[in-house]
Structure formats: structure tokens, C-alpha cells
C-alpha positions as CSV (number, residue, x, y, z in Angstrom):
1,M,26.3,19.1,2.9
2,E,23.6,18.5,0.2
3,K,20.1,18.5,1.6
4,K,18.4,15.1,1.5
5,I,15.1,15.2,-0.4
6,S,12.4,12.9,0.8
7,D,9.4,11.3,-0.9
8,P,6.3,13.2,0.4
9,I,4.0,10.4,-0.6
10,T,5.7,7.6,1.4
11,P,4.2,8.6,4.8
12,W,0.7,8.6,3.4
13,Y,0.8,5.2,1.8
14,S,2.6,3.8,4.9
15,A,-0.3,5.1,7.0
16,V,-2.8,3.5,4.5
17,G,-1.0,0.2,5.0
18,E,-1.1,0.5,8.8
19,L,-4.8,0.9,8.5
20,G,-5.1,-2.5,6.9
21,D,-5.1,-2.0,3.1
22,F,-2.8,-3.6,0.6
23,I,-0.7,-0.8,-0.9
24,G,0.9,-2.8,-3.7
25,M,0.5,-1.5,-7.3
26,R,-0.6,-4.5,-9.5
27,F,1.5,-5.2,-12.6
28,A,1.7,-8.2,-14.8
29,R,3.4,-9.5,-17.9
30,V,1.5,-11.8,-20.3
31,A,4.3,-13.6,-22.0
32,P,4.1,-14.3,-25.8
33,G,2.0,-17.4,-26.3
34,S,0.7,-17.4,-22.8
35,S,-2.9,-16.8,-21.7
36,E,-2.2,-16.1,-18.1
37,P,-0.6,-13.0,-16.5
38,E,2.5,-13.2,-14.2
39,W,1.3,-10.9,-11.4
40,I,3.8,-8.6,-9.8
41,F,3.2,-6.3,-6.9
42,V,5.3,-3.2,-6.1
43,P,4.7,-1.2,-2.9
44,H,3.4,2.3,-3.6
45,N,5.2,3.8,-0.5
46,Q,8.5,3.1,-2.2
47,Y,7.8,3.6,-5.9
48,D,5.3,5.2,-8.2
49,G,4.1,3.6,-11.5
50,V,7.0,5.0,-13.6
51,G,9.5,4.0,-11.0
52,A,8.0,0.5,-10.7
53,I,8.4,0.1,-14.5
54,V,12.0,1.1,-14.4
55,K,12.6,-1.3,-11.4
56,M,10.9,-4.3,-13.0
57,F,12.3,-3.9,-16.5
58,G,15.8,-3.3,-15.1
59,E,15.6,-6.5,-13.2
60,R,14.7,-8.3,-16.4
61,G,17.4,-6.9,-18.6
62,G,15.4,-4.0,-20.1
63,K,16.6,-0.3,-19.9
64,F,14.8,2.8,-21.0
65,D,16.8,5.7,-22.5
66,S,14.7,8.3,-20.6
67,L,11.7,8.6,-18.3
68,P,8.5,10.6,-19.2
69,Q,8.7,14.2,-18.0
70,A,6.0,16.6,-17.1
71,K,5.6,19.8,-19.2
72,P,6.2,23.0,-17.1
73,P,3.4,25.5,-17.0
74,A,3.4,28.6,-19.1
75,K,3.7,30.6,-15.9
76,P,5.2,29.7,-12.6
77,P,2.6,28.6,-10.0
78,Q,1.6,31.3,-7.6
79,N,-0.6,31.7,-4.5
80,L,-0.4,28.0,-3.9
81,F,-1.8,27.9,-0.4
82,W,-4.9,29.9,-1.2
83,R,-5.5,28.0,-4.4
84,L,-5.1,24.8,-2.5
85,L,-7.8,25.9,0.0
86,K,-10.2,26.6,-2.9
87,L,-9.4,23.2,-4.4
88,N,-10.4,21.5,-1.1
89,F,-13.8,23.3,-0.8
90,R,-15.4,21.1,-3.4
91,S,-18.3,18.7,-2.6
92,R,-17.3,15.4,-1.0
93,G,-20.6,13.6,-1.7
94,R,-20.1,9.9,-2.0
95,L,-21.8,7.7,-4.6
96,K,-23.3,4.4,-3.5
97,W,-23.0,1.1,-5.3
98,K,-25.7,-1.4,-5.8
99,S,-25.2,-4.8,-4.1
100,L,-22.5,-6.7,-6.1
101,G,-22.8,-10.0,-4.2
102,A,-20.2,-11.3,-1.8
103,V,-18.0,-8.8,0.0
104,G,-15.2,-9.2,2.5
105,K,-12.2,-7.5,4.2
106,V,-8.5,-7.4,3.3
107,P,-6.8,-10.3,5.0
108,V,-4.4,-9.8,7.8
109,P,-1.6,-9.3,6.9
110,P,-2.8,-7.5,3.8
111,Q,-2.8,-9.5,0.5
112,P,-3.7,-8.6,-3.1
113,V,-7.4,-8.5,-3.8
114,S,-9.0,-11.5,-5.7
115,A,-11.6,-9.6,-7.8
116,V,-9.6,-8.6,-10.9
117,A,-9.9,-8.8,-14.7
118,W,-7.6,-7.9,-17.6
119,H,-7.6,-7.6,-21.4
120,A,-4.8,-7.4,-23.9
121,F,-5.1,-5.7,-27.3
122,D,-2.9,-6.7,-30.2
123,E,-0.9,-4.2,-32.2
124,N,-3.5,-3.7,-34.9
125,A,-6.3,-3.0,-32.4
126,T,-4.0,-0.7,-30.4
127,A,-3.1,1.2,-33.6
128,Q,-6.7,1.5,-34.6
129,M,-7.7,2.9,-31.2
130,R,-4.9,5.4,-31.2
131,A,-5.6,6.6,-34.8
132,Y,-9.3,7.0,-34.0
133,C,-8.5,9.0,-30.9
134,N,-6.1,11.2,-32.9
135,K,-8.7,11.8,-35.5
136,S,-11.3,12.7,-32.8
137,G,-8.9,15.1,-31.1
138,V,-8.8,13.2,-27.8
139,T,-6.3,11.1,-25.9
140,V,-6.7,7.3,-25.6
141,N,-7.0,8.1,-21.9
142,S,-10.2,10.1,-22.4
143,F,-11.6,7.5,-24.8
144,L,-11.1,4.7,-22.3
145,L,-12.4,6.7,-19.3
146,K,-15.6,7.5,-21.1
147,H,-16.4,3.9,-21.9
148,L,-15.3,2.7,-18.4
149,T,-17.6,5.2,-16.7
150,N,-20.5,4.1,-18.9
151,T,-19.7,0.5,-18.0
152,L,-19.9,1.1,-14.3
153,R,-23.0,3.4,-14.3
154,P,-25.6,0.6,-14.2
155,Y,-24.0,-0.7,-11.0
156,L,-24.4,2.6,-9.1
157,E,-27.6,3.4,-7.1
158,T,-27.8,6.6,-9.1
159,P,-26.7,5.7,-12.7
160,A,-27.1,9.3,-14.0
161,A,-24.9,10.8,-11.3
162,T,-21.7,12.7,-12.0
163,V,-18.9,10.3,-11.4
164,P,-15.6,11.7,-9.8
165,W,-12.4,10.0,-10.8
166,M,-8.8,10.3,-9.6
167,I,-6.3,10.4,-12.4
168,P,-2.6,10.0,-11.4
169,V,-0.2,12.5,-13.1
170,N,3.6,12.1,-13.4
171,L,5.4,15.3,-12.3
172,R,9.0,14.2,-13.1
173,G,10.9,17.3,-14.2
174,R,8.8,19.6,-12.1
175,V,9.2,18.1,-8.6
176,K,12.0,16.4,-6.7
177,S,11.7,13.2,-4.7
178,A,13.9,10.8,-2.8
179,S,15.2,9.0,-5.9
180,E,14.5,8.6,-9.6
181,T,12.1,5.8,-9.0
182,A,10.4,7.2,-5.9
183,N,7.0,8.8,-6.0
184,H,6.8,11.8,-8.4
185,T,3.1,11.2,-9.0
186,S,0.3,13.5,-8.0
187,Y,-3.3,13.5,-9.3
188,L,-6.1,15.5,-10.7
189,S,-9.9,15.0,-10.3
190,V,-12.3,14.8,-13.2
191,L,-16.1,14.8,-12.9
192,V,-17.7,12.7,-15.6
193,A,-21.4,13.6,-16.2
194,A,-23.8,11.1,-17.7
195,N,-24.0,13.0,-21.1
196,D,-20.3,13.8,-21.4
197,S,-18.6,12.9,-24.7
198,M,-15.0,11.8,-24.8
199,Q,-14.3,15.4,-26.1
200,D,-15.9,16.8,-22.9
201,I,-13.8,14.5,-20.7
202,H,-10.7,15.4,-22.7
203,R,-11.4,19.1,-22.1
204,K,-12.1,18.6,-18.4
205,I,-8.8,16.8,-17.9
206,Y,-6.8,19.4,-19.7
207,E,-8.6,22.2,-17.8
208,A,-7.5,20.6,-14.6
209,V,-3.9,20.4,-15.9
210,E,-4.1,24.1,-16.9
211,R,-5.2,25.0,-13.4
212,D,-2.1,23.1,-12.2
213,E,-4.2,20.9,-10.1
214,P,-1.7,18.0,-10.0
215,Y,1.0,20.4,-8.7
216,L,-1.4,21.9,-6.1
217,N,-2.1,18.4,-4.8
218,W,1.6,17.6,-4.7
219,Y,2.1,20.8,-2.7
220,A,-0.5,19.6,-0.3
221,Y,1.4,16.4,0.3
222,T,4.7,18.2,0.9
223,L,2.9,20.2,3.6
224,G,2.0,16.8,5.1
225,R,5.5,16.8,6.8
226,F,3.9,19.1,9.4
227,I,1.0,16.7,10.1
228,P,1.6,14.1,12.8
229,H,1.4,10.4,11.7
230,A,-1.7,9.8,13.8
231,M,-3.5,12.7,12.2
232,K,-2.6,11.3,8.7
233,K,-4.2,8.0,9.7
234,F,-7.3,9.9,11.0
235,M,-7.6,11.8,7.7
236,I,-7.3,8.7,5.6
237,A,-9.8,6.8,7.7
238,N,-12.3,9.6,7.3
239,E,-11.7,10.1,3.6
240,L,-10.1,13.5,4.1
241,A,-6.6,12.8,2.6
242,T,-7.6,13.8,-0.9
243,S,-9.1,17.0,-2.2
244,Q,-12.2,15.2,-3.2
245,W,-13.9,11.8,-2.8
246,H,-13.4,9.6,-5.8
247,I,-15.2,6.5,-7.1
248,G,-11.7,5.1,-7.8
249,A,-8.5,5.7,-9.7
250,F,-7.8,5.4,-13.4
251,S,-4.1,5.2,-14.1
252,N,-2.6,5.5,-17.6
253,L,1.1,4.7,-17.5
254,G,1.5,5.8,-21.1
255,V,3.4,4.4,-24.1
256,W,6.7,2.5,-23.6
257,D,9.3,1.4,-26.1
258,S,7.2,1.8,-29.2
259,E,10.5,1.5,-31.2
260,K,10.9,-2.0,-29.8
261,K,14.5,-1.4,-28.7
262,I,14.1,-3.7,-25.7
263,T,14.8,-7.3,-26.7
264,A,15.3,-9.0,-23.3
265,P,13.1,-12.1,-23.4
266,D,11.7,-11.6,-19.9
267,C,10.3,-8.2,-21.0
268,Q,8.5,-9.3,-24.1
269,G,4.7,-9.6,-24.2
270,T,1.8,-7.5,-23.1
271,W,2.0,-5.6,-19.8
272,L,-0.8,-4.7,-17.4
273,V,-1.1,-2.3,-14.5
274,S,-3.7,-1.2,-11.9
275,P,-3.4,1.2,-9.0
276,P,-4.2,-0.1,-5.5
277,V,-7.7,-0.3,-4.3
278,L,-8.4,1.1,-0.9
279,K,-11.2,1.6,1.5
280,F,-11.6,5.2,0.4
281,S,-11.1,4.3,-3.3
282,L,-12.8,1.0,-3.9
283,F,-12.2,0.6,-7.6
284,G,-9.0,0.7,-9.7
285,A,-8.3,0.6,-13.4
286,G,-5.2,1.0,-15.4
287,C,-3.7,0.9,-18.8
288,I,-0.2,0.7,-20.3
289,A,1.1,0.3,-23.9
290,F,4.4,-1.6,-24.3
291,Q,5.8,-2.1,-27.8
292,S,2.5,-0.9,-29.3
293,K,0.3,-3.4,-27.4
294,L,-2.2,-2.0,-25.0
295,G,-3.2,-3.8,-21.8
296,L,-6.2,-3.0,-19.5
297,T,-6.7,-4.1,-15.9
298,L,-9.4,-3.4,-13.3
299,Q,-9.8,-4.6,-9.7
300,A,-12.2,-4.1,-6.8
301,H,-11.6,-3.7,-3.1
302,P,-13.1,-6.6,-1.0
303,E,-15.6,-4.2,0.6
304,L,-17.0,-3.5,-2.9
305,T,-17.0,-7.2,-4.1
306,T,-14.9,-10.3,-3.8
307,D,-16.6,-11.9,-6.8
308,M,-14.1,-12.1,-9.7
309,A,-17.1,-12.7,-12.1
310,V,-18.3,-9.1,-11.4
311,C,-14.9,-7.7,-12.6
312,K,-14.8,-10.0,-15.6
313,K,-18.3,-8.8,-16.5
314,W,-17.1,-5.2,-16.2
315,M,-14.1,-5.9,-18.4
316,Q,-16.2,-7.7,-21.0
317,T,-18.7,-4.8,-21.2
318,W,-15.8,-2.2,-21.3
319,I,-14.3,-4.0,-24.3
320,E,-17.7,-4.3,-26.0
321,H,-18.2,-0.5,-25.6
322,I,-14.7,0.2,-27.0
323,N,-15.1,-2.2,-30.0
324,A,-18.5,-1.0,-30.8
325,E,-17.3,2.6,-31.2
326,L,-14.3,1.4,-33.3
327,V,-16.4,-0.7,-35.5
328,K,-18.7,2.3,-36.2
329,N,-15.6,4.3,-37.2
330,P,-13.3,1.9,-39.2
331,L,-9.9,2.8,-40.5
332,P,-8.5,1.6,-43.8
333,K,-8.7,-2.1,-44.2
334,S,-5.1,-2.7,-43.2
335,R,-6.0,-1.6,-39.7
336,E,-9.5,-3.0,-39.3
337,K,-8.6,-5.9,-37.1
338,I,-10.0,-5.6,-33.5
339,S,-8.8,-7.6,-30.6
340,A,-11.4,-10.0,-29.3
């Protein structure tokens, strides 16, 4: 009999939900000609971001030829347990936020948070951003994370502090889970210093990848099968379920259907995504490019703020930072248009 493979992330997110947080990943489609997103929530204890995309598009008549795969390391991972111990010996100091106005708690039963903002770039602006990042030798991910961190710094009690981020990483092709759409996602941590350039952030992310940090964290969650459920909840409640405390998660679901093969009407438009916001990870931001149009989303946990105006201000400032850098570094005139 073939051995059944389980999803090692499911018990952890199930425990998070039992502790009172909403564990749905936030997605949306902004249909052509529409100015409002159609919000969709997919439980993270059943799917990861890639799996959710496959599920949602499949239900709407869209199918992808293949799913993004992780690149294997040059050498097989060794000494996993001892490397994992070393990874967890890092500082867990928590940054404090300034007062952001009204705060609250997740409703019972848990519901999506209300403090959220989004922005959609058109094809020209998306192409300009990608070309600028290519010319600069960085990913769009590093470019966006630099400007997002700078956006949030004035709202921290110590604006010059080093800011720790969680970045989810797809490990399809390297690990096995319960199904094609179940969780195959681990994470890495990146510490963004106040004077870091986007090249510095790019380097730090790739150094974490080279250290195989995402695989080490996946290995830790597979060991979780030996941890009683009550202990999982204790670790989550005391912010011990990740190798480091993070200000929040920044998720990039990558580039989808740039060839525009998917023609199903219910798939067309700009797509948005944000990871869940949780009591131990109060801020979430995400990006996804579908058919060469980039969408950005951010949201805040109620214990951080319930004021949507705060999130809208963050998004406005983030876009201003992005556009200001692109304006200073224009491409040929055919690509100069920037999304408002």
C-alpha cells in the first residue's frame, strides 16, 4: 500500500484558527472596467497560495500548463537538525508600532479583517518596473520590499530599527504534500536595515535561499508531527512557532500567464493577494502579476489597527515611493507610462 503523505502545515494553521484568528488567504479579481475588487478567501490550512490560484482559476474555466517549481540546491541538504537549531538561536526581539488609532479583535467566529488597501498597475507600468529591476540586477520582490519597508518605518516606535520580514517560498518539486494544491510553501526571514538598498535586500534574500533556510523551516514543520496539538497552540500563542519574530509577511505569488493563453471571462482583469494577518504577524502584504498586470494588497490585523484609512495611506505612500524611483529612472518613451 502506498504511504499517504500529509500536509505538515495544516495542523499549525488549524491551531491558529482555534486560537481565534482568521486563516483565510485574501485574494481578489478586479474585473476589466471595474473599480472594485471581488474578494475571495481561501483557507490556508487546506491550500497554499499557488494551490489557491489553481483552485480559483480552475473553478472559473482557467487552467495552467504547469505550476512553479523550486530549484534544487547544488548539494543535497545535510545536518538538518543541527542547522535548524542554529537557525532558531536568532534574536526574537519584537518591534513596537506607534499608535495607529482604533484597534479591536477578530470577531467570533473569525472574519476577514476590515483594514485593507490595494492597487493595480497597468501593463505599461508593470513592464517599466520589471525592466528597471532587471537593469538594476534585482527582483521586483526586492524592489517592492525596500519601498514597503520605508513606507512603514515612520509608524514604528524606532524608525531606524532593522525590520524582520517573513517571505513565503514555494518548494514544489523539492517536497511532497497531501495533494498538488496543498501547502508546499515554507518561508525565509530577511532583516531589512534602515540604510539597505534594494541590492542589499536582494543579496540577503538569496543568501537565505543559498543557506537553504526555506527547506530547514519546512523540515521543522515536518517534525511538528511529534508535537502535541496543545503544545502547538502554546507555541503559537507565545510567538515560538517560527524561527524568528516577524513584523509581517510579504508574499509574492509571481508571474502567471504572461502569454495570455487563459481567455475565460471570469479570469480576466487584475488579481490581488495578501497572506493572512495573525496575532504574531500583524501586517500582511502581497503581490501577483497576471497577464502582465501587477496587483498589490496590504492588510492589518485588528490588534494593529481597524482603520482602513491607515492602510490606504500606507498604500498611497508605497506607490509614491515606487513611482518616484521609476520617474527618476525612465525607460524609452514607449514604456514611460506609470499607473496612477
